[in-house]
VOPAGU-2260 file (C-alpha; in pm, 1 decimal, decimal comma):
REM VOPAGU-2260
SITE   aa  ch    i         X         Y         Z
SITE  MET   A    0       0,0       0,0       0,0
SITE  ALA   A    1     120,3     347,9     -65,0
SITE  VAL   A    2      37,0     657,3     129,9
SITE  ILE   A    3      76,6    1010,9       3,1
SITE  LEU   A    4     207,8    1211,9     297,2
SITE  ARG   A    5     141,3    1563,6     173,3
SITE  ARG   A    6    -229,0    1569,7     260,5
SITE  LEU   A    7    -275,7    1498,7     627,8
SITE  ILE   A    8    -648,8    1525,4     697,2
SITE  ALA   A    9    -945,8    1410,7     489,8
SITE  ILE   A   10   -1231,5    1163,1     483,1
SITE  PRO   A   11   -1121,9     799,8     514,1
SITE  ILE   A   12   -1161,0     592,4     198,3
SITE  LYS   A   13   -1349,6     264,1     216,1
SITE  PHE   A   14   -1277,9     -26,2     -15,6
SITE  HIS   A   15   -1362,9    -390,2     -70,0
SITE  TYR   A   16   -1126,9    -682,0    -112,0
SITE  SER   A   17   -1140,6   -1052,0    -186,0
SITE  LEU   A   18   -1027,9   -1334,9      38,4
SITE  MET   A   19    -664,0   -1442,1      66,3
SITE  ASP   A   20    -519,3   -1136,6    -104,1
SITE  VAL   A   21    -194,7    -954,2     -94,7
SITE  ARG   A   22    -301,6    -592,4     -80,3
SITE  VAL   A   23    -114,2    -277,4    -169,7
SITE  HIS   A   24    -277,4      39,8     -43,5
SITE  ASP   A   25    -254,3     404,6    -128,7
SITE  SER   A   26    -379,7     675,6     103,7
SITE  HIS   A   27    -385,2    1015,8     -60,5
SITE  ARG   A   28    -544,5    1143,1     259,6
SITE  TYR   A   29    -445,7    1078,0     614,6
SITE  PRO   A   30    -751,0     973,4     821,6
SITE  SER   A   31    -899,3    1254,4    1024,2
SITE  HIS   A   32    -941,2    1047,6    1341,6
SITE  LEU   A   33    -564,5    1001,1    1386,6
SITE  ARG   A   34    -347,8    1269,3    1539,0
SITE  VAL   A   35     -18,1    1376,5    1387,5
SITE  LEU   A   36     197,2    1453,3    1689,2
SITE  GLY   A   37     535,4    1532,0    1534,3
SITE  ARG   A   38     863,4    1376,6    1634,2
SITE  ASN   A   39     762,5    1296,7    1992,1
SITE  LEU   A   40     522,2    1020,9    1900,9
SITE  SER   A   41     245,7     884,9    2120,0
SITE  LEU   A   42     -77,2     694,7    2077,3
SITE  LYS   A   43    -389,9     772,9    2276,4
SITE  CYS   A   44    -558,3     461,9    2418,6
SITE  PRO   A   45    -828,4     422,2    2688,3
SITE  ASN   A   46    -605,4     178,1    2879,0
SITE  PRO   A   47    -266,2     201,3    2712,0
SITE  PRO   A   48     -43,4    -104,6    2752,7
SITE  SER   A   49     302,0     -50,9    2895,3
SITE  PHE   A   50     502,2     -35,2    2574,0
SITE  THR   A   51     765,3     208,8    2458,0
SITE  THR   A   52     870,4     251,3    2096,2
SITE  SER   A   53    1195,7     380,1    1953,9
SITE  LEU   A   54    1430,6     347,9    1660,6
SITE  ALA   A   55    1633,4      28,3    1672,7
SITE  MET   A   56    2001,9      77,4    1736,7
SITE  PRO   A   57    2271,5    -155,0    1593,8
SITE  LYS   A   58    2294,0    -328,6    1932,7
SITE  ASP   A   59    1924,2    -421,3    1893,3
SITE  TYR   A   60    1957,2    -589,7    1554,3
SITE  GLU   A   61    2033,9    -936,2    1690,8
SITE  ASN   A   62    1725,5    -924,0    1914,0
SITE  VAL   A   63    1512,1    -808,5    1620,8
SITE  MET   A   64    1641,3   -1102,1    1416,4
SITE  ASN   A   65    1555,8   -1338,0    1703,4
SITE  LEU   A   66    1204,6   -1191,4    1717,9
SITE  MET   A   67    1165,1   -1242,9    1343,8
SITE  CYS   A   68    1257,1   -1609,2    1386,9
SITE  GLU   A   69    1023,0   -1652,4    1685,4
SITE  SER   A   70     719,4   -1489,3    1528,7
SITE  TYR   A   71     741,4   -1364,3    1169,6
SITE  PHE   A   72     896,8   -1671,7    1010,7
SITE  LYS   A   73     655,2   -1897,7    1199,6
SITE  TYR   A   74     325,5   -1720,0    1142,3
SITE  GLU   A   75     349,2   -1469,2     854,8
SITE  PRO   A   76      84,1   -1585,4     602,1
SITE  SER   A   77     294,8   -1558,3     285,8
SITE  ILE   A   78     560,0   -1775,6     452,4
SITE  VAL   A   79     305,8   -2024,3     588,9
SITE  ASN   A   80     118,5   -2037,4     257,3
SITE  ILE   A   81     431,4   -2134,2      66,8
SITE  GLY   A   82     528,3   -2406,1     314,0
SITE  LEU   A   83     820,2   -2237,5     491,6
SITE  SER   A   84     660,5   -2193,8     835,2
SITE  GLY   A   85     915,2   -2222,2    1114,3
SITE  ARG   A   86    1210,3   -2197,4     878,4
SITE  ALA   A   87    1429,8   -1895,6     819,3
SITE  PRO   A   88    1608,9   -1940,9     485,2
SITE  ALA   A   89    1946,5   -1770,2     465,7
SITE  SER   A   90    1833,0   -1561,1     169,3
SITE  LEU   A   91    1539,0   -1413,0     359,8
SITE  MET   A   92    1756,1   -1351,6     664,3
SITE  HIS   A   93    1998,5   -1170,3     433,0
SITE  PHE   A   94    1726,0    -930,3     321,7
SITE  VAL   A   95    1611,0    -866,6     678,8
SITE  GLN   A   96    1966,6    -788,0     789,0
SITE  GLU   A   97    2013,8    -562,0     487,5
SITE  HIS   A   98    1694,0    -374,2     568,8
SITE  LEU   A   99    1790,9    -334,0     933,7
SITE  ARG   A  100    2108,7    -158,5     828,4
SITE  GLU   A  101    1903,7     118,5     666,5
SITE  GLY   A  102    1839,8     244,8    1019,1
SITE  MET   A  103    1462,6     302,8     997,4
SITE  THR   A  104    1344,2       4,6    1202,9
SITE  LEU   A  105    1110,2      78,8    1492,8
SITE  VAL   A  106    1095,3    -150,9    1795,0
SITE  ALA   A  107     846,5    -185,4    2079,5
SITE  ARG   A  108     965,0    -282,7    2425,7
SITE  GLY   A  109     770,5    -429,4    2715,1
SITE  GLN   A  110     805,9    -345,5    3083,3
SITE  ASP   A  111    1118,0    -560,7    3109,9
SITE  ASN   A  112    1276,4    -362,0    2821,0
SITE  CYS   A  113    1272,4    -669,6    2595,1
SITE  ILE   A  114    1185,1    -616,4    2228,8
SITE  VAL   A  115     835,2    -755,8    2168,8
SITE  GLY   A  116     751,2    -597,2    1834,3
SITE  ALA   A  117     921,3    -446,1    1532,7
SITE  ALA   A  118     847,0    -264,1    1209,5
SITE  ILE   A  119    1135,9    -295,1     965,4
SITE  ASN   A  120    1121,9      -0,3     726,4
SITE  VAL   A  121    1322,7      66,5     411,7
SITE  GLY   A  122    1358,2     312,7     128,0
SITE  SER   A  123    1231,1     129,6    -180,5
SITE  CYS   A  124    1375,3     217,9    -523,5
SITE  PRO   A  125    1260,9     111,9    -875,4
SITE  TRP   A  126    1559,1    -118,4    -927,7
SITE  ASP   A  127    1516,1    -312,4    -602,5
SITE  PRO   A  128    1273,9    -578,7    -738,8
SITE  GLU   A  129    1506,4    -675,9   -1024,8
SITE  ARG   A  130    1797,5    -689,5    -783,5
SITE  ALA   A  131    1598,1    -922,2    -556,7
SITE  ILE   A  132    1507,1   -1149,2    -848,8
SITE  SER   A  133    1871,0   -1170,9    -958,6
SITE  PHE   A  134    1974,1   -1256,9    -603,6
SITE  ALA   A  135    1705,8   -1527,7    -580,4
SITE  ASN   A  136    1808,2   -1682,9    -912,3
SITE  CYS   A  137    2173,0   -1697,1    -805,7
SITE  CYS   A  138    2150,2   -1787,4    -439,1
SITE  GLU   A  139    1829,5   -1976,3    -371,0
SITE  CYS   A  140    1600,5   -2252,6    -491,8
SITE  GLY   A  141    1262,1   -2402,0    -408,5
SITE  PRO   A  142    1000,9   -2216,9    -199,7
SITE  ALA   A  143    1241,4   -1949,7     -73,0
SITE  LYS   A  144    1328,9   -1852,6    -429,6
SITE  ASP   A  145     960,5   -1846,2    -523,8
SITE  LEU   A  146     879,4   -1627,7    -223,2
SITE  ILE   A  147    1148,0   -1369,9    -300,7
SITE  LYS   A  148    1029,9   -1351,8    -661,7
SITE  PHE   A  149     671,6   -1315,8    -541,9
SITE  TYR   A  150     765,3   -1023,5    -317,8
SITE  ALA   A  151     949,5    -863,8    -610,2
SITE  TYR   A  152     649,4    -916,5    -838,3
SITE  VAL   A  153     409,7    -751,6    -593,0
SITE  THR   A  154     652,8    -464,4    -543,8
SITE  MET   A  155     671,8    -396,9    -918,6
SITE  GLN   A  156     310,8    -442,8   -1025,9
SITE  PRO   A  157     149,6    -120,0    -898,3
SITE  ARG   A  158     426,4      82,4   -1072,7
SITE  LEU   A  159     414,1     332,4    -788,8
SITE  TRP   A  160     742,0     506,2    -874,4
SITE  GLU   A  161     607,8     595,5   -1218,4
SITE  ARG   A  162     255,3     661,2   -1102,7
SITE  PHE   A  163     357,2     915,1    -838,9
SITE  CYS   A  164     680,6    1039,0   -1003,2
SITE  VAL   A  165     907,3     954,9    -710,3
SITE  LEU   A  166    1244,3     783,5    -701,9
SITE  LYS   A  167    1219,3     646,0    -349,3
SITE  ILE   A  168     925,1     519,5    -144,6
SITE  PHE   A  169     915,0     461,8     230,1
SITE  GLU   A  170     811,8      97,8     269,1
SITE  CYS   A  171     694,5     -58,5     593,0
SITE  CYS   A  172     841,6    -390,8     490,1
SITE  TYR   A  173     798,8    -630,1     785,2
SITE  VAL   A  174     578,0    -590,2    1091,4
SITE  THR   A  175     592,8    -850,9    1364,0
SITE  VAL   A  176     472,8    -882,0    1723,4
SITE  HIS   A  177     564,6   -1158,2    1965,2
SITE  PRO   A  178     267,5   -1399,5    2005,7
SITE  ASP   A  179     242,4   -1322,4    2379,4
SITE  TYR   A  180     180,5    -953,5    2303,5
SITE  GLN   A  181     -57,7    -976,0    2010,2
SITE  GLY   A  182    -410,6    -838,1    2026,4
SITE  GLN   A  183    -306,9    -522,7    2215,9
SITE  GLY   A  184    -283,4    -283,2    1922,8
SITE  LEU   A  185      93,1    -301,5    1904,1
SITE  GLY   A  186     106,3    -380,9    1531,5
SITE  LYS   A  187    -119,4     -84,6    1459,1
SITE  ARG   A  188      97,8     140,7    1671,2
SITE  LEU   A  189     416,7      33,9    1494,2
SITE  ILE   A  190     258,4      95,3    1153,3
SITE  GLN   A  191     124,4     433,8    1259,6
SITE  GLU   A  192     458,6     545,3    1398,6
SITE  SER   A  193     629,2     420,2    1082,5
SITE  TRP   A  194     401,2     661,4     896,1
SITE  TYR   A  195     515,0     941,7    1124,9
SITE  LEU   A  196     878,1     844,0    1065,6
SITE  ALA   A  197     827,4     853,0     688,3
SITE  ARG   A  198     679,6    1199,8     711,3
SITE  ASP   A  199     954,7    1326,9     939,7
SITE  CYS   A  200    1222,1    1184,8     707,7
SITE  GLY   A  201    1077,5    1383,8     418,2
SITE  TYR   A  202     925,4    1098,7     216,4
SITE  SER   A  203     621,8    1182,5       3,0
SITE  LEU   A  204     499,4     823,8     -35,7
SITE  PHE   A  205     441,3     543,9     217,6
SITE  ARG   A  206     378,7     183,2     121,0
SITE  ILE   A  207     282,4    -130,9     309,1
SITE  ASP   A  208     194,7    -464,6     146,4
SITE  CYS   A  209     -75,5    -641,9     344,5
SITE  THR   A  210      -8,5   -1013,4     330,0
SITE  SER   A  211    -260,2   -1094,7     605,3
SITE  ARG   A  212    -611,0    -990,4     700,5
SITE  TYR   A  213    -470,5    -827,5    1015,5
SITE  THR   A  214    -250,9    -573,9     836,4
SITE  ALA   A  215    -523,6    -522,2     575,6
SITE  LYS   A  216    -770,6    -435,8     852,3
SITE  ILE   A  217    -527,0    -186,8    1003,5
SITE  ALA   A  218    -482,9     -19,8     664,5
SITE  GLU   A  219    -857,4     -11,8     608,2
SITE  ASN   A  220    -913,9     151,7     947,2
SITE  PHE   A  221    -657,1     417,6     858,8
SITE  GLY   A  222    -858,2     491,1     543,5
SITE  TRP   A  223    -582,9     390,7     302,4
SITE  GLU   A  224    -697,4     304,9     -48,8
SITE  CYS   A  225    -609,1     -33,2    -198,6
SITE  VAL   A  226    -426,4      27,0    -527,5
SITE  TYR   A  227    -338,6    -334,3    -608,0
SITE  LYS   A  228    -443,1    -679,7    -491,0
SITE  LEU   A  229    -348,7   -1032,3    -584,9
SITE  PRO   A  230    -508,0   -1348,6    -441,7
SITE  TYR   A  231    -247,3   -1600,1    -331,4
SITE  ARG   A  232    -437,6   -1869,8    -517,9
SITE  ARG   A  233    -393,9   -1681,8    -847,5
SITE  TYR   A  234     -20,7   -1625,5    -834,0
SITE  ILE   A  235     155,1   -1860,0   -1076,6
SITE  GLU   A  236     527,4   -1906,0   -1143,5
SITE  ALA   A  237     642,1   -2120,8   -1438,4
SITE  ASP   A  238     280,5   -2232,3   -1499,0
SITE  GLU   A  239     249,4   -2373,1   -1147,0
SITE  LEU   A  240      70,9   -2258,0    -833,2
SITE  VAL   A  241     317,4   -2134,0    -574,0
SITE  PHE   A  242     103,6   -2106,0    -260,5
SITE  ASN   A  243     -28,5   -2450,8    -176,7
SITE  PHE   A  244     -73,1   -2421,2     201,3
SITE  LEU   A  245    -327,8   -2140,2     235,1
SITE  SER   A  246    -390,8   -2042,7     597,8
SITE  PRO   A  247    -705,1   -1887,9     753,7
SITE  SER   A  248    -513,5   -1571,8     849,5
SITE  SER   A  249    -466,3   -1500,3     479,0
SITE  SER   A  250    -836,0   -1424,7     445,4
């Protein structure tokens, strides 16, 4: 999904979507019911949980990687649907580590100061999908290769760089919350504060690809318009279905 950052307040956009989709959204208008609070970010909640959020420092990267292995690589629908649940292929770990080094990852900490959630954000350029495909063809095979090529395909299809005449897009690439802390609005908070970070860094476009119904619901509640969608069951590589283990959370 892509979000234009220049217009901050307007009427939320409603949209419809089919089951088991990957969704890319575009919000030309920031929803009026959310507050833009500047660099000192906070989220108003009736009974706010005891979480703090901050930019990840290099010393945090190992803990973020551990969290990705404990939660994202076990439960993320695109990974489950392709049959890689519980595995962390070296190629995917390579991309996560590369993205962490961009320095735009946000982490959430619990009362014990442990990292319990993360949003790994990157600056996405037009040549990145082709670079990912070349890497997959050289360094990977099987489901991991198919998954990297799928991500690249979804990144390219909306043609957002051309559509909005930008060279670089802020992409909220991975969002994960430890299973023990899910259901408390932490994923929503990380996505919202990623939006703030994009704005404060001077980006004009924000993108998040919703590979599960949870992230799609968050985007819908923010009023972000879906600009591209692709059902997992319709994605074909080399005349074969790629996603053969569709999970309920994909719907």
